[in-house]
Structures are given as structure tokens and as C-alpha cells.
N, C-alpha and C positions, 0 to 999 in steps of 0.2 A: 719492465722497469724495477730496478732495486731501489727500496726506500730504507733509509737508515735514520734512527733517532737515539741520541744519547739519553740513558736513563740516569746513570750516576758516574761520578768521577771520584777516585780515590784521593783523599786529602794529602797523603804522604807520597805516593807514586802517581804523579799527575797524568802520566801517560796510560795508566791502567783505567779502563772504562767499561761499564756494561752498556751495551748497544742493542737496541731492538732492530732486526733486519727483517724486511718483507720483500717477497717476490710474488706478485699476484696475491693469491689468497693464502700462501704459505708464510708463516711467521716464526721467527726463532729469536731466543735472546741469548746474546754471547756475553763472556767467553763460553766456547764450545769446542769440543773435540770433534773433528770432522771424521766420520766413519768411512773406511776405505772399502770400496766394493771389489770383490775378486771373483774370478772364474773358479778358483780353488775353494772348496767348502772350509777348509781348515784355516785359510787366510781371510775369509769373508767377514769383515767386522760388521757388515750390515744384518748379519744373522741375530744380532743383539736386538731384542724386542722392546726393551724398557724405553717407553716413550719419553721419559725425563732426560735421557742422555742423547736422544736423537735430535735432528734438526737439520743437519748438513751430511751429504754423501758426496764423496769424490770417486770419479771413474777415471783412473790413472792408467795409461797405456804407454808401454815402451814399443816403438817401432823403428826399424831401419829401412833403407831403400829397398832391399830385397823382399823384406816382409810385406811392404806397401805394394810393390808390383805384383806379388803374389796374390794379395788380397783383392786387388781390382781386376786382375786378369782371370782369376778362377771363381767362378760363381759360387762354388760350394764354400770357399773360405769367406767370401762376403756375407753370404747367407748366415754363416755361423756367428760372425761378428755382429751382424745386425740382430740376430736372435738374442745374443748375450746382452747387447745393449738395451733391447726392449725389456728383457727379463729384469735387469737391474732397475731400470726406471719404473717399471711396474711395481717392484717391491718397495721402492722408495716412498711411495704414498705421499705423505704430506712433508716429507724432507726436501729442502732445497738441494738440487743436485748440481754438481760441478764437473765438466768434462776437461781433462787434461792429457795432452799427448806430448811425450818426449821423443823427439825424432833425431836419430843418430845418423848423421851424413859424413862423419869424420872430417868436420870442418868446411865441407862444401856447401855453397849456397844452393837451396833446393830450386829445382827448375819449376816453371809455371804449372806444368801438368801435376808434379808432385804436390804443390801447394793446393791445387784444386781438389785432388784425391784426399789430402789430408783433411781439408775442410768438410768434405762430404761424408767422411767417416762419423763425424759427430752432428751431422745435419739431421737431428731428431727433433721432432715437434715437442717431445715431452722433457727435453734437456732444459734446465733453467739458466745456467751460466756456462759460457764458453771461455776458456783461458787460451789465448794464441799458443800455438805449439812451441815448445822450448827446443831449440835447435842446438844440440850439444856441441861444444868446441868452435862455435861461430863467434868471431869477434863482434863487439858491440855495433860498430859501424855497418857491418854486413847484416847484422840481425835487424837493424832498423830498416834496411832495404827490404829484407824479407817481410817485415811487418807491413810495409807499404802495399806489397803484392798480396799479402794475406787479407788485408782490410779491403782491397779492391775486389777480391773474390767474395768476401762477405757481403760487400755492397750489391753485387749482381745476383744474389741468390735469395730465395724465399726462405728465411729462417727466423726462428722464434727465440733462440737463446740470447742472453745479454752478453755482449763481449766485454771483458774487463781487462785492465792492464796486468801484465806479468813482468816481473823483475828477475831475470835469470841471475845466476851466481856470478856476477860481474864484480869489478873492483868498485870501490866507492866513488871513484872519479867518474865512472860511467853511469852512476845512478841518476844524477841530476838530469843528464842528457835524455835518459828514457822517460822521466817524469815530464820533461818539457815537450818530448815528442807526443806523448798521450794527451797532454793538455790541449793540443791543437786538433786533436782528432774527435769530431763530433760523434763517431760511431762507437767511441769507447766510453763506458761508464766511468765516472770520476769518484764514486763512493765505495769502491771495492778494489783492492789490489792484492794480487797473489805473488808471493815472494819464495824463491828457491833457495834453500839452505844447503843444498848439495850434501846431504848427509852429516852436517855439522850441528852445532848447538849454538844457542844465542849468546852465551858467555864468551866463548872463544872468538865469536864474531860480533862483539858488542858495538864496534865502530860502524859495522855494516848495518846493524839494528838501528842504531841512532840515526843514521842517514836516511834510512827508509821512513822511520817515524817523523822525522823532521820534514822531509820532502812531502810526504802525504798530508801533513798538517797545512802546508802551503795550498794543497789542493782544496782543503776544507775552507780556507779563507777565500780562495778564489771562486770556488763553485758553490759555497754555502751549504754543504752537506757533510755530516760525519763520514769519515772514510774507514771502512772495515779493512783490517790487515790480516791476511791469511798466510800462514807459514806452511810450506809444503817440503818434504825430505828433511824433516827436522829429527835429530836424534838426542840421546841423553848425554853423549860424549863419548870420547875415546877411552878404552880400558886396556890395561896391561893384562897379561896372563895371570898375574898373581892376584888381581883385584876381584874379590868376591862380591864386593858392595861398591857401587859408585853413585854419587848424588844425582838426583834427576834434574838435569840442566835443560830439559826440553819443556816441561810444563811451566816453569817459572817465566817463560815468554809472556804469559798473561799479565805479569807485573812490569813488562817492558814495552807496552804499547800495542801488542798483538791481540787479536780477538778470537782467531781460529788457528788450530794447527791440525795437520793430518799426519798419516803414517810415513814412515821413512821408506823410500823405495829404492835406496842406494846403500852399498855396503861401504864401510870405513875400515881402514887398516888400524890394527892394534899398534900401540906404542911399543917399540922394542921388537926387533925381529922383521927383517925384510920379507914381504910376501906372506906374512902371517895375519890373517884376517879375523875380525871380530865376529865369528860365527857362533860363539857360545850364547845359548839362550840366557836372557836375564828378565826378571819379572819385577814390576813395580809394586812397591809397598806403600800404601796411602798414609800409614801411620808416621813414618819417618822421611819419606820422600827419598828412599833409596832404591836402586835396581840391584837385585840380588841374583847370584848364580843359583841354579836349582839346588845344588848340593847344600848351599847355606840356607835357602829358603825353606826347605822342608823342616829344619830344626830351629828356625828363627821367627818366621812369619806366622802370626795368629790370624787365620783366615775366617774372621767373624763377620757375618754379614749375609744378607739375602742376594747372593751373586748368581748370575746365570752361568758363568764359568768360575769354578772353584780351584783352589790350589791343587787339591787332589787330582783334578782333571789334567793339569799341566804335568804334574809329577808322573802320571800315568802316560800322557802323550804330550811331549813337549811342543808339538806343533799347535797346540792350543793356546800357547803364550801370547801370540799377537793379539787374539780376541780377549784374553785375560787382561793385558795391558790397556786395551782400548776401552774396555768396560770401566776400569778403574780411573783412567784418565777422564772419561765422560762424567763420572761421579764427583771427581775432584773439581771439574770445571764449574760445577754447580755450587760447591763450596766456596771456590774463589770468587764467583759471581756474587755470592752472599756477603763475603768479606769485604768486597769493593762497595757493595751498597751500605754496608755498615761502617765503612771507613776503618776497617780492621785488616787490611791486606798485609801490612807490615807484621803486625802481631801474629797473623795466621801462619805466615811463612817462617817466622822465628820459632813457632811451636813445632816445626818439623826438624828433628835433630840433625839429619843429614845436610840440611841447608844452614841451619844455625852454627853448626861446628865448623863450617868453612867460611871464613870471614870474607873471602874474596868473592864469594857469590852475591852477598848483599851489597857489597861495595860496587860491583859492577852493575847490579840492578839500579842502585841509586845514581851511578855515573850516567847511564843511559836516560834516566828520567831528567836529570839535570841538563845534560847536553841536548836532548832531542826536543824538550818542551819548549814551545815558543810562545807560550802565554795562552790565556783563556780564549778559546775560539767561538764560545757561545754566541757572542754578539755578531758573528759572521754567518751563522747557521740560519736557515729559513725556519 
């Protein structure tokens, strides 16, 4: 069972909250950057050992039909997958673990056998939270039918993970339908929702954010528990070739009603130039909330602090950038948590030059808080 408790609500940004969440004996305070576990050492954010920034770990896997068939038909493939899962879960120690599968069927509804196989991939006694598979390119109506079958499999199996709602990247018209569906399912937890941003940022999708926050507040009124909102596949925003610095539009989601965000697992195209993708490495600067190209970072960013991954590490090996950013996101989530508790979140964000210099950022943060907030929910909570 997931238990949630509101610690504090920001006076200015009413949707920004610090929430205590517990799963069994595991306890964490949000906002929090979820660390992404990877088979590749260079991308494994769980290698960060600072306990203050840990608390949540996501295990995110991309699978297509061919890969699934290969895994279930060849013992060596399944053994390897199970070994990797066990190793990650063992390293997690006291962190709350979340399992996520993105299944590519090219828009086809998965068959019953596929659904059973997908479920059993994450049928591990040590996993805390299970997100129903995200089936890419599947229309919402068909996805709901898929969810029916997935939940049916969940009911028939011995399983210890908690099943939580997931909102794939659908239109805002479909969002209420999904929340209404989940509200009727006793097997689904109502105080935790996972939301796919499809490699986008919350500012360009502020209407999507508003709808999620508003619908989840209805959950809070109906079921009497604070609802934790978890963003996956979130990115800082699109960048042109000439932009050496772009504002951090990912981490500001903590001021827009979300409590958790994890790594982005999708590529997004650059603006200008068809087929030109944003593959250039950019690193997060805590001082001004900018993402810098490595060329500019080495002459601009003053890397002062006791970090596990330092700027010089990234300059020598750019593959270290992912863990570099995750560590700084984690430390900033602690600062944002403090700012919410002290009713200073607006002032804190305005202290970051890359945020303050772009008026549209704070305007959209305020817009989401005005549109999504449906009033004090404390009287509805247990």
C-alpha cells in the first residue's frame, strides 16, 4: 500500500506541495528526482550514492513484439533479464522502486499471450510499484481495452507490487476518460499517477499539465488521499543548433503540481532542419537554471561543491553528463522542497537568471496554478 501525507503547500503556487510518501517501511519526501536504473554503467543514475538525493528508482524498459518473443522463447534471454532486474532491485536498498515498460506494437492491440508475458517480466517480489505498460501509437479507446486485459492478468497472479494509473501522452480530451476509468478499478492505487510527457517539457504542454493536476485533485476529493504526480520522459525543451544555453524547463514542473520526475527516454528533434536531432550533450547549471553546451560550460560554469560527478569528468567523458545532471537535479529538488516549506518558491525561482529573464516561463507556471487549483483539498483528506 502507498501512503501519502501533505507536509506543506506553497502560498503562491498552490499546486506546489511537499508530500511524504511511504511504501511499507520505505519513506521519502517529495519533490524528488527519480533516478533511472540502466544496464549501461555510463547511464546508470543509481550509481549516485548520496542518500539525500535518493528515494525513488525507475526501471524503464523499451520492448517490441520481436524482443518480447525472443525473451520468452529463449531461456538465456529471460535469465539475463531476470538477473538484471534482481541486481537493480538489490542495489535499490531503501529506495522506492517503480517498473515501467514501453511496448511498441505499431498501433496494434497486444494479444492476451503478449499481455501475460509483459506482466510476468516485472513480476518480482522486490518491486514496489508497477506502471501498466505504455503501448505506443495505440488510440485511447483501444488502450482502455488493453488495460482491462492487463488488470485481469494482474488479478489472477500472485504479485506484490502496487498497480498505479498511467496517463500516456494523449490529448487533453482523453485525460478525463482515463481518470474516470481508473476511479472505477479497485485494483488501481488512487494516490499515485504516472504521466508520460513524450520527450516534451511542461511549459509547452501547460494545458496538458493543468488537466492532469485538476483531474488528480478530483481523485483526492473522492478518495481522501493526496495524489502524487510523477512525470516520465520529461526534457528541458527543444533547442536550435545555435543555442548554447537553454532554460531548464523540466525541473520547474515541481512548481506546477508534480512531485516527481525521471529521466527522458525519448529523442526530440531540434527546431529548424528536418531530420536533425538534439543529440548534443547539454549540462544543467544549478546557479542559473540553464542547460549549457559543453563548449560553453567549460568557460562559464563554476563547478563548486562536493559532487560525485564533476564538470571535469563530463568534459573528459561526455557520457557522464546524464549522471551529472541527475545529481544536480536531485540536489535542487531538496532546495525546492525547502523553498515550498518556507513559502519562498516564487522568490527562489526568480533568483535563477535563466528563469527570471524569460517572462513567459513564470507566466505559464502561474497560469497552471490558477487553472488547475480547485481549492483546498485538506478537508477531504483522511
